[in-house]
N, C-alpha and C positions, 0 to 999 in steps of 0.2 A: 828593570829586569825582573822577569817572573821566575819564581822558584819552580824547579821541576821535581815532581814527586817520583821517587824510585818505584819501579814496578814491584820490587821485592817488598817495599813498605806497604804498598797497596795489597799485595797477596797476604801478608801477615795480618794486616788489619781485617781483611775479609774473613780469614779463618777465625779470628777472635769474635767478629760480629756473628758469624754463622753459629758459633757455639753458644751464644746468648739468646738467639731468637726463639721465642716461644716459651722461654723459662718464666716461671711464676715465682713470686716472692712477696715480701712485705716491706713497706717503707720504714726504715729505722729512724731517719731524720730527713729534713728538707730545708731549703732556703729559697727565698724569692730574690732574684737579681733585679734590682730596680735601676742601678747605675751600671749599665753594661759596658764592656770594653769596646774599643774602636771597631767599627764594622758590624756590631751587633745591637747598636742603640735602637734601631727600628723594631727589634724583637722584644725589647724590655717593656714591661716586666715579664720575666719567665721564671719557672720553678725548676730547681735542680734537686734531685732526690738521691739518697743513698739507699740502695735496696739490698736486703739479704735474701738470697734465693733459698729454696727448699733444701738444697744440698749444702747450705752454710757458706757458699761463696758470696762475694759482694761485688756490686758494680755501681757506678755513678752515672747519671744521665739526666736528660731533660724529661720532665713530666708533661705529657700532652693530652691528658685525660679531659673529660667533659665535666667532671665533678671536682670540687675543691679537695686538695690533697690533705691527708692527715697521717700522723704516726700510727703504724699498725695497719694501714690500708693495704689490701692485696692488689698487686700490680703485675703486669705481664710485659716482657720485652718484645718490642716490635720494630720493624724497619721503617724509617721515615726519611724524607729528604732533609739533609742537614741545613742547607741554606737555599734561598731562592735562586733560580737560574741567573747566571750572569754572562750572557752573551756566548762567547766561544769556549768558556770554561766547561769542563765535564761536570756532570751532575754528581754530587757527593751524597751518599746515604749513610746513616748512622743509626745506632740503637737508641730508641727513646722508650718511655714507659707510659702505659695507659692502664686505667683501672680494670680489674677483673669483674665482669658482670655476672 
């Protein structure tokens, strides 16, 4: 049986995502996930960062930049596909981080 996601949850998530898009900040800390949870094994290893934005708010997300991540690195929040397409399931997008060039 598939879980049904409430439209209210989707709307709340979208409003949070839209408030983060385009914000810049710096990496406070990061970790590399080498042993991923079930369903994510094919994506490992991947990097998770804790970012402090210029307005002192913080967010956690996946780093998808092209250069190696380091503490103090300037990054920007962008919208990316969360997982690969899976047949009839709707596409899910989320906030990820890339380096500021």
